[in-house]
N, C-alpha and C positions, 0 to 999 in steps of 0.2 A: 729506136723505139721498138722496131719489129723484133730485134734480138731479145729484148726484155720480155715481150709478150710470148715469144717462142720459148724462152726459158721458163716462164710461168706455166706455159702449157706442158712443158716437160715434167713439171712437178706432178701433173696428173698421173704420170707413169709410175711415180714413186708412191709408196704408201704415205699416210699422213706423218711419217717420220722424216722430216727434213730440217735443215738448218741454214741460217744466214750468218755464217761465221760466228756461230753461237745458236742456241735454240730459239725458235720462234713458234709461238702457238697460234692456233686459229684465232682470227680477229686481231692479229698484231701487225705492226708495220716495221719493216727492216730499217737499219741504218743505211744511209746512202752509200752506194758503191761497193757493197759487200759481195763476197762469193756465195753462190747458192749451191748447196749439195743436197743429195737425197739418199735415202737408204730404204730398201725394200726388205722387210722382214729382218733376217739375220745376215743378209748379204752385206758385203763391204760398202762403205759410204762412197758414193760416186759424185764427181763434179757435174753440175747441171748448167752452170753459166756464171757470169759475172755481171753485176749491175754496173752501168756506166757511172762515172763520177757524178755526184749530186743527184742521182736517181734513187728513189726509194720504191719499195714494193710492199703493198698491203695484201694480205691473203686471208681468206676464210676457206676452210676445207672440212670435209667429212671423209668417211671411209671411201666414198665413191665419187664425190664431186668437189669442185673448187671454184672460187671466183677470185680474181686477182686484179689489182689496180696498180698503176705506176704513175709517178709524177717527178718531173725535174724541178730542182730547187728554184730555178729562175723561170720556169715555165708557167703559163697561165691556163693550161689544160691538164686534166687527168684522163688517163686511158684505162680501159678495163676489158676483161673478157672472162668467160667462164666455160667450164666443162659442159659439153652437150649443146653448145651454141656456137655457130660459126661467125657471129657478129663481133666486131670490135666496137666498143662504146667509148664515148668521150663526154666530158663535162667541163664547163668553164670553171676556173678556179683563180685564186690569187697566187702571186709568187710566194714561195716559202716551201717548207717541207710538207710531205704527205703526213697527215695527222690521224686519219682513220682508215681502217681496213673495211672491205665490204661487209655489210651486215648479214649477208646470207652466203652460203657456199654454192649457189647456182645462179642462173641468169636473173632471178628475181632481185638480186642485189642491184641491178641496173634498171629497174622498172620506173623509178621516179627521179626526174631531173637529168637523166642521161639520154643522149642521142646516139644512134648507130652510124657508123661510117658507110 
């Protein structure tokens, strides 16, 4: 799980132009287990990480901030973090895929129903 959160944090180093084995927009959820790449401006696309099997990533981003959530298909917790906040948040969930991305691109995405580790 730490690898996934680190990969999500690396996204903050890239501009809002990144892909999950295909393009994902702010407010979207990736397919499980995909490769994450990023591109800054016109520089070449760079690999940022690989989600584990059955793990999805939800992302909301702007030019300067992001919030990311992760969840395993068989897990009962979601985890999240955001730019500008050192906390890792968690929320109870049911088994199944991650269906929604964070609603905001900063730590306010975790203000209701989330606890910090």
